[in-house]
C-alpha positions as CSV (number, residue, x, y, z in Angstrom):
1,X,121.1,129.2,104.1
2,X,122.9,128.8,100.9
3,X,121.8,126.6,98.2
4,X,125.5,125.0,97.8
5,X,125.5,124.9,102.1
6,X,121.7,122.8,101.5
7,X,123.0,120.7,98.5
8,X,126.3,119.5,100.7
9,X,124.5,119.3,104.0
10,X,121.9,116.6,102.0
11,X,124.8,115.0,100.5
12,X,126.3,114.2,103.9
13,X,123.1,112.6,104.9
14,X,123.0,110.1,101.8
15,X,126.8,109.4,102.4
16,X,125.7,108.5,105.9
17,X,122.5,106.2,104.9
18,X,124.7,104.4,102.2
19,X,126.8,103.2,104.9
20,X,123.6,101.0,105.8
21,X,122.5,103.4,108.6
22,X,118.6,103.1,109.2
23,X,116.9,107.1,108.0
24,X,116.4,109.3,111.0
25,X,112.5,110.2,110.9
26,X,111.3,113.5,112.9
27,X,107.5,113.7,113.5
28,X,105.7,116.5,114.2
29,X,102.0,116.5,114.7
30,X,102.6,113.4,115.5
31,X,99.2,112.0,117.8
32,X,99.5,109.1,119.4
33,X,101.3,107.6,116.2
34,X,99.6,106.4,113.9
35,X,102.0,107.4,110.9
36,X,105.0,106.3,113.2
37,X,103.7,102.5,113.1
38,X,103.8,102.2,109.9
39,X,107.3,104.1,109.2
40,X,109.0,102.0,111.4
41,X,108.0,98.7,110.4
42,X,109.5,99.7,107.4
43,X,112.9,100.3,108.3
44,X,113.3,104.0,109.8
45,X,114.3,104.9,112.9
46,X,112.2,107.0,115.6
47,X,114.2,109.6,116.5
48,X,112.0,112.3,118.2
49,X,108.1,113.3,117.7
50,X,106.5,116.5,118.7
51,X,103.1,116.5,120.0
52,X,101.3,119.2,122.4
53,X,98.4,116.6,122.9
54,X,99.9,115.6,126.7
55,X,97.8,112.4,126.2
56,X,98.4,111.7,122.6
57,X,102.4,112.1,124.0
58,X,101.9,109.7,126.7
59,X,100.5,107.1,124.6
60,X,103.6,107.9,122.2
61,X,105.4,107.7,125.1
62,X,103.9,104.1,125.9
63,X,104.5,102.9,123.0
64,X,107.9,104.0,121.4
65,X,110.0,104.8,124.4
66,X,113.4,103.5,125.1
67,X,111.7,100.7,126.8
68,X,108.5,101.7,126.4
69,X,109.1,103.6,129.6
70,X,107.8,107.3,130.6
71,X,110.9,108.9,132.0
72,X,112.9,109.2,128.9
73,X,112.4,113.3,127.8
74,X,112.2,112.6,123.8
75,X,109.1,110.8,124.3
76,X,107.4,113.9,126.0
77,X,105.0,116.0,125.2
78,X,106.6,119.2,122.9
79,X,104.7,122.0,121.6
80,X,105.7,123.2,118.0
81,X,105.9,126.6,118.5
82,X,108.5,126.7,121.5
83,X,110.7,123.7,120.3
84,X,112.8,123.9,117.5
85,X,114.5,121.0,115.6
86,X,118.4,122.3,117.2
87,X,116.1,121.7,120.5
88,X,115.8,118.2,119.9
89,X,119.2,117.6,118.2
90,X,120.9,118.8,120.9
91,X,118.9,117.0,123.3
92,X,119.3,113.7,121.7
93,X,123.0,114.0,121.1
94,X,123.2,114.2,117.2
95,X,125.2,116.3,115.4
96,X,125.1,120.2,115.7
97,X,125.5,120.2,112.1
98,X,121.9,119.6,109.9
99,X,124.2,116.8,108.1
100,X,124.1,114.7,111.3
101,X,120.2,115.0,112.7
102,X,116.9,113.9,110.7
103,X,116.8,112.3,107.3
104,X,112.8,112.1,107.0
105,X,110.8,114.9,108.2
106,X,106.6,114.1,109.0
107,X,103.9,115.9,109.8
108,X,100.0,115.5,110.4
109,X,99.7,119.6,110.1
110,X,95.8,120.6,111.5
111,X,94.4,121.9,108.6
112,X,93.3,124.9,110.3
113,X,96.6,126.2,109.7
114,X,96.3,126.4,106.3
115,X,93.4,128.2,105.9
116,X,93.1,131.4,103.2
117,X,97.0,130.8,102.4
118,X,97.8,132.1,98.9
119,X,100.7,131.8,97.1
120,X,102.1,135.1,98.4
121,X,101.1,134.6,101.3
122,X,102.7,131.8,101.8
123,X,105.8,133.2,100.7
124,X,105.8,135.7,103.2
125,X,105.8,132.9,106.0
126,X,109.2,130.9,104.2
127,X,110.4,134.4,104.4
128,X,110.3,136.0,101.4
129,X,108.1,139.2,102.6
130,X,107.1,139.2,106.6
131,X,103.4,141.4,105.8
132,X,101.8,137.7,106.6
133,X,104.2,136.8,110.0
134,X,101.5,137.8,112.3
135,X,98.7,136.0,111.4
136,X,98.4,133.0,114.0
137,X,96.8,130.6,111.0
138,X,100.2,130.5,109.7
139,X,102.1,129.6,113.1
140,X,102.5,126.2,112.8
141,X,103.3,125.9,108.9
142,X,105.6,128.9,109.4
143,X,107.5,126.5,112.2
144,X,106.8,123.6,109.8
145,X,109.2,125.7,107.3
146,X,111.7,126.3,110.2
147,X,112.0,122.3,110.5
148,X,112.6,122.3,106.9
149,X,115.5,124.8,107.3
150,X,116.7,123.7,110.5
151,X,116.7,120.0,109.5
152,X,117.4,119.8,105.7
153,X,115.3,116.5,105.2
154,X,116.0,114.3,102.6
155,X,112.3,113.4,102.4
156,X,108.7,115.5,103.5
157,X,106.0,113.3,104.4
158,X,102.5,116.1,104.8
159,X,99.4,114.3,105.6
160,X,95.8,115.9,105.6
161,X,92.2,116.1,105.4
162,X,91.4,116.0,100.9
163,X,89.6,119.6,101.8
164,X,92.6,121.0,101.6
165,X,92.5,120.4,98.0
166,X,89.9,123.1,98.2
167,X,90.7,125.8,100.9
168,X,89.2,129.1,100.6
169,X,88.9,128.8,96.7
170,X,93.0,127.6,96.2
171,X,94.7,124.6,96.0
172,X,97.4,124.5,99.3
173,X,99.4,121.2,98.7
174,X,100.0,123.0,95.4
175,X,101.6,126.2,96.9
176,X,103.2,123.9,99.3
177,X,104.5,122.0,97.0
178,X,105.8,124.9,95.0
179,X,107.5,126.0,97.9
180,X,109.8,123.3,98.7
181,X,110.7,122.8,94.5
182,X,111.7,126.6,95.6
183,X,113.8,125.0,98.6
184,X,115.3,122.3,96.3
185,X,112.8,119.0,96.8
186,X,110.7,117.2,93.7
187,X,107.2,117.0,95.0
188,X,103.7,115.4,94.2
189,X,100.7,115.3,96.1
190,X,97.2,112.8,95.9
191,X,94.5,111.4,97.5
192,X,94.6,107.9,99.5
193,X,92.0,105.8,100.5
194,X,92.7,102.9,103.5
195,X,90.6,100.8,102.7
196,X,92.4,100.4,99.1
197,X,95.8,99.4,101.5
198,X,93.9,96.5,104.1
199,X,92.2,99.2,106.8
200,X,88.3,98.3,107.8
201,X,87.2,101.6,106.9
202,X,86.5,104.1,103.9
203,X,88.9,106.7,104.5
204,X,90.2,109.7,102.3
205,X,93.8,110.8,103.4
206,X,95.7,114.1,101.6
207,X,99.5,113.1,101.2
208,X,102.1,115.4,99.6
209,X,105.6,113.8,99.6
210,X,108.9,115.8,98.7
211,X,112.0,114.4,98.0
212,X,115.4,116.1,98.2
213,X,116.6,116.7,94.2
214,X,120.3,114.8,95.8
215,X,118.6,111.5,95.5
216,X,117.1,112.5,92.3
217,X,113.9,110.6,91.9
218,X,110.9,111.8,91.5
219,X,108.1,111.0,94.7
220,X,105.5,108.6,93.9
221,X,102.7,106.6,96.1
222,X,101.3,103.2,96.7
223,X,99.8,101.1,94.2
224,X,96.4,99.7,96.3
225,X,96.0,96.0,97.7
226,X,92.3,95.7,97.9
227,X,89.6,96.8,95.9
228,X,86.5,98.4,96.9
229,X,83.6,100.4,95.3
230,X,83.7,103.8,96.6
231,X,80.2,104.4,99.0
232,X,77.9,106.7,96.9
233,X,79.3,110.4,98.2
234,X,82.8,109.8,97.9
235,X,83.1,110.0,94.1
236,X,81.0,113.3,94.9
237,X,83.1,115.0,97.4
238,X,86.4,114.0,95.8
239,X,84.6,115.8,92.9
240,X,84.5,119.1,95.1
241,X,88.5,118.4,96.7
242,X,89.9,117.9,93.1
243,X,88.0,121.3,91.6
244,X,91.2,123.4,92.2
245,X,94.3,120.7,91.0
246,X,96.5,122.2,88.8
247,X,97.0,119.1,86.6
248,X,99.1,120.7,84.3
249,X,101.5,121.8,87.2
250,X,102.4,118.1,87.3
251,X,102.3,117.1,90.5
252,X,99.3,116.3,91.2
253,X,99.5,112.2,91.4
254,X,96.8,110.6,89.8
255,X,94.3,109.0,92.3
256,X,95.2,104.7,91.9
257,X,92.2,102.7,91.6
258,X,92.3,99.1,92.8
259,X,92.1,96.4,90.1
260,X,88.5,93.9,90.7
261,X,91.0,91.5,90.9
262,X,92.2,92.4,94.2
263,X,91.7,91.1,97.7
264,X,88.1,92.3,98.4
265,X,88.8,95.3,101.1
266,X,88.6,94.2,104.9
267,X,85.0,94.1,106.5
268,X,84.0,94.7,110.1
269,X,83.4,91.3,110.9
270,X,86.7,90.4,109.9
271,X,88.0,93.0,111.7
272,X,85.8,92.6,115.0
273,X,84.7,89.3,114.9
274,X,87.5,87.6,117.5
275,X,87.2,90.5,120.0
276,X,85.2,90.0,123.1
277,X,81.8,90.4,123.6
278,X,80.5,93.6,126.1
279,X,77.2,92.9,126.6
280,X,77.4,94.0,130.0
281,X,76.2,97.1,130.1
282,X,72.5,95.4,128.8
283,X,72.2,93.7,132.2
284,X,74.7,95.6,134.7
285,X,76.6,99.0,134.1
286,X,78.6,98.7,137.1
287,X,80.9,96.2,135.6
288,X,81.4,98.7,132.7
289,X,82.0,101.5,135.1
290,X,85.1,99.4,136.5
291,X,86.5,98.0,133.8
292,X,89.6,100.7,133.5
293,X,91.3,101.2,130.1
294,X,94.0,98.2,130.7
295,X,91.7,95.4,131.2
296,X,93.2,92.9,129.8
297,X,89.6,90.3,128.1
298,X,90.3,86.9,126.5
299,X,89.9,86.6,123.0
300,X,87.6,84.0,121.6
301,X,87.6,82.2,118.4
302,X,84.8,84.0,115.8
303,X,82.9,81.1,113.3
304,X,84.8,79.9,110.1
305,X,89.0,81.1,112.4
306,X,90.5,84.1,112.3
307,X,90.7,86.4,110.1
308,X,93.9,87.2,108.0
309,X,93.5,91.0,109.6
310,X,93.1,90.1,113.1
311,X,95.6,87.8,113.2
312,X,98.0,90.6,111.6
313,X,96.4,92.6,114.3
314,X,97.2,90.1,117.3
315,X,100.7,90.0,115.7
316,X,102.3,92.7,114.5
317,X,105.9,93.2,115.5
318,X,106.5,94.8,118.3
319,X,103.5,95.2,119.2
320,X,102.6,91.0,119.7
321,X,99.4,89.9,121.9
322,X,98.6,86.6,122.9
323,X,95.9,85.2,124.9
324,X,93.9,89.2,124.6
325,X,93.8,92.8,124.8
326,X,92.7,95.9,126.4
327,X,90.5,99.2,125.4
328,X,87.3,96.9,126.0
329,X,85.5,100.7,127.6
330,X,81.8,101.7,126.0
331,X,79.5,104.4,125.7
332,X,76.7,104.0,128.4
333,X,73.5,105.4,126.5
334,X,70.2,102.9,127.9
335,X,67.9,105.2,125.7
336,X,69.2,103.8,123.0
337,X,70.1,100.2,123.5
338,X,66.5,98.9,122.0
339,X,66.9,101.0,119.2
340,X,70.4,99.8,117.8
341,X,69.6,96.3,118.6
342,X,66.4,96.7,116.4
343,X,68.4,98.8,113.7
344,X,69.0,96.9,110.8
345,X,72.6,97.2,108.8
346,X,73.6,100.5,107.2
347,X,70.9,102.4,108.3
348,X,71.7,106.3,109.7
349,X,70.0,108.6,111.5
350,X,66.7,109.6,110.1
351,X,65.6,105.3,111.0
352,X,66.9,105.8,113.5
353,X,64.4,107.6,114.3
354,X,61.6,106.5,113.2
355,X,61.9,103.3,114.9
356,X,62.7,104.9,118.0
357,X,59.5,106.6,116.8
358,X,57.6,103.0,116.9
359,X,58.8,101.9,120.0
360,X,57.7,105.0,122.5
361,X,54.0,104.4,120.3
362,X,53.5,101.0,121.4
363,X,55.2,101.8,125.0
364,X,52.3,104.5,125.4
365,X,49.9,102.1,123.8
366,X,51.0,99.4,126.5
367,X,50.9,102.4,129.7
368,X,47.5,103.5,128.4
369,X,48.9,107.4,128.1
370,X,46.0,109.5,126.4
371,X,47.5,112.9,127.4
372,X,50.2,114.3,125.6
373,X,50.8,116.7,127.8
374,X,51.0,115.3,130.9
375,X,54.5,114.5,132.1
376,X,54.4,111.1,132.3
377,X,54.4,110.9,128.6
378,X,56.6,113.6,128.1
379,X,58.6,111.8,130.8
380,X,58.9,108.6,128.6
381,X,59.2,110.4,125.3
382,X,62.3,111.7,126.7
383,X,63.8,108.4,128.0
384,X,62.9,106.4,124.5
385,X,63.1,109.2,121.5
386,X,66.4,111.2,120.4
387,X,65.8,114.6,120.3
388,X,68.2,115.8,117.2
389,X,65.7,116.8,114.3
390,X,66.1,113.8,111.0
391,X,66.6,116.6,108.7
392,X,69.4,118.4,110.1
393,X,71.8,115.2,111.4
394,X,70.6,112.8,109.0
395,X,74.4,111.0,109.0
396,X,74.8,111.5,112.5
397,X,74.1,107.3,113.8
398,X,75.2,104.4,111.5
399,X,74.6,100.4,112.1
400,X,77.9,99.3,110.5
401,X,77.7,96.4,107.6
402,X,79.4,93.3,108.6
403,X,80.4,92.7,105.4
404,X,81.9,96.2,104.5
405,X,84.5,98.9,105.9
406,X,83.3,101.5,108.3
407,X,82.9,105.2,107.6
408,X,85.4,107.3,108.7
409,X,86.5,107.6,112.1
410,X,87.2,111.1,113.4
411,X,88.5,112.7,116.4
412,X,84.8,113.6,117.5
413,X,84.4,110.2,118.4
414,X,85.6,111.7,121.5
415,X,82.8,113.1,122.2
416,X,80.4,110.7,120.3
417,X,80.6,107.3,119.1
418,X,76.9,107.0,117.4
419,X,78.6,107.1,113.4
420,X,79.9,103.5,114.7
421,X,77.3,101.4,115.9
422,X,78.4,97.4,116.6
423,X,76.9,95.2,113.7
424,X,76.1,92.5,116.5
425,X,72.8,93.5,117.9
426,X,72.7,91.5,120.1
427,X,75.5,93.3,121.3
428,X,73.6,96.4,121.2
429,X,76.1,99.3,122.0
430,X,78.5,101.6,120.1
431,X,82.1,100.4,119.1
432,X,84.6,100.2,122.1
433,X,88.0,101.6,122.2
434,X,89.7,98.6,121.4
435,X,87.6,98.2,118.1
436,X,87.9,101.4,116.9
437,X,91.7,101.1,117.4
438,X,90.9,98.0,115.1
439,X,89.0,100.0,112.5
440,X,92.0,102.6,112.5
441,X,94.6,99.6,112.1
442,X,96.3,99.7,115.3
443,X,97.6,96.1,116.5
444,X,96.7,94.6,119.8
445,X,99.3,95.6,121.6
446,X,99.1,99.1,121.4
447,X,98.4,101.3,124.5
448,X,96.4,104.6,124.9
449,X,97.2,106.8,127.7
450,X,94.3,109.1,129.5
451,X,90.3,108.1,130.0
452,X,88.4,106.2,127.5
453,X,87.4,110.0,125.9
454,X,91.0,110.9,125.6
455,X,91.4,107.5,123.4
456,X,88.9,107.6,121.2
457,X,89.6,111.0,120.2
458,X,93.8,110.0,119.7
459,X,92.3,106.9,117.3
460,X,89.8,109.4,115.5
461,X,92.7,112.0,115.0
462,X,96.0,109.1,113.6
463,X,96.5,108.2,110.3
464,X,95.7,104.6,109.7
465,X,99.4,102.7,110.5
466,X,98.8,100.3,107.1
467,X,98.0,103.2,105.4
468,X,101.3,105.2,107.0
469,X,103.3,101.5,106.2
470,X,102.1,102.0,102.6
471,X,103.4,105.4,102.2
472,X,106.3,104.4,104.1
473,X,107.2,101.4,102.3
474,X,106.8,103.1,99.0
475,X,109.1,105.7,100.4
476,X,111.8,103.4,101.7
477,X,111.6,101.5,98.2
478,X,112.5,104.9,96.2
479,X,115.0,106.0,98.9
480,X,116.8,102.5,98.9
481,X,116.8,102.3,94.7
482,X,118.6,106.2,95.0
483,X,121.8,104.6,97.2
484,X,121.5,101.8,95.4
485,X,125.3,101.9,93.5
486,X,126.2,102.1,89.7
487,X,125.9,98.8,87.5
488,X,129.4,98.0,87.1
489,X,130.2,96.6,83.5
490,X,133.9,95.5,82.9
491,X,135.6,97.0,85.9
492,X,132.8,100.8,84.5
493,X,130.4,102.0,86.7
494,X,127.6,103.3,84.6
495,X,124.4,105.2,85.2
């Protein structure tokens, strides 16, 4: 496709949007739909998505499909490697010309797809040379560029981890921007922290935004709405990630720092305080084992009333709840319940291990076990003391501080939730699926397909919807301003 043909297609999209049509979104590697929630709330039309994980795709169908049912083919899992943008356009009944397809292309591509891709290799993926075509690590990015070519979007959004700024010793977003600028886009990238945008979680994410030249504007990023002093360690991680940023290229957008006058970042208690107390595991684990992921439990009214964040999670447009919500499954780890109860807020694994050793020593004395080689002594220790080396796993456990945002949720929560121990010592457990969803800013009406582990994985993999909304609202404003007609003076149009 020639540059002139590309410009013609993009101008056609601009004209369609000027008629008042909603911008159409195609999201690849969508996951369960965290970014989609933000895009939808900002006024974009969710036309199609691509997601290979069947449980994440089923969650997407439950929440965004027509009438939120599972019988519409657009919302079922598709493999990016096997599904072309042309296939999606045809299946949806859109025009087969690119100007009749998608306006926004969003992607949360796995960071592994970018490993060791240098400038020459990335250009090879883009089609200038076929020397790098067979490397499987580049497959997703190669397909992504094909989606760009097939749909000629007006706006591109890419989300990833900050480490992609220093991946194999080079800056991958800079390479991405270089390639997209050659294709007729204006680009920018930066790091956004979810806690700065009302999410009760300290989560750093890299965003790349590209806007087609035809719109005539350079991408910008949303200003923070909440204040937080970043916990120790995050500034150091940023410095490592930013080591290879070329400040002179003009593509890296200075990281917004929140003003102290802004509302404080949302703390964990404000985020979770109205959700049901889960304590059955302490007396009768069978009650928890019988519970299903979609079983609804009633809300409760915390002391001091309902927080603004809780109200938002209950009343997100299209996902409203009234009396209660589902997702109240937790991991059953009886060995550790006494440790969870006694652990201080903000404490991590070394402190938990010391506490376990103290509890074990007391139990040994009570049982009068004097032989540390006896089966009884060894069995008791196994039943009470976690086996992990504190020096090797210092951050494996963490008890949340009720007044502060949580640590970053990860996909590993599908296997282990010890990184998010509930702040309420009376409940003595790790977070439930719904609590993890709240910490990620998923509204209470959002449903997750699959079993507990799959739900945790989907939540940990997601873009926080409130962060997605902040980015989407900023982009919608930029698009609307670019589409606005020129002002008129004395009957004449002026720029």
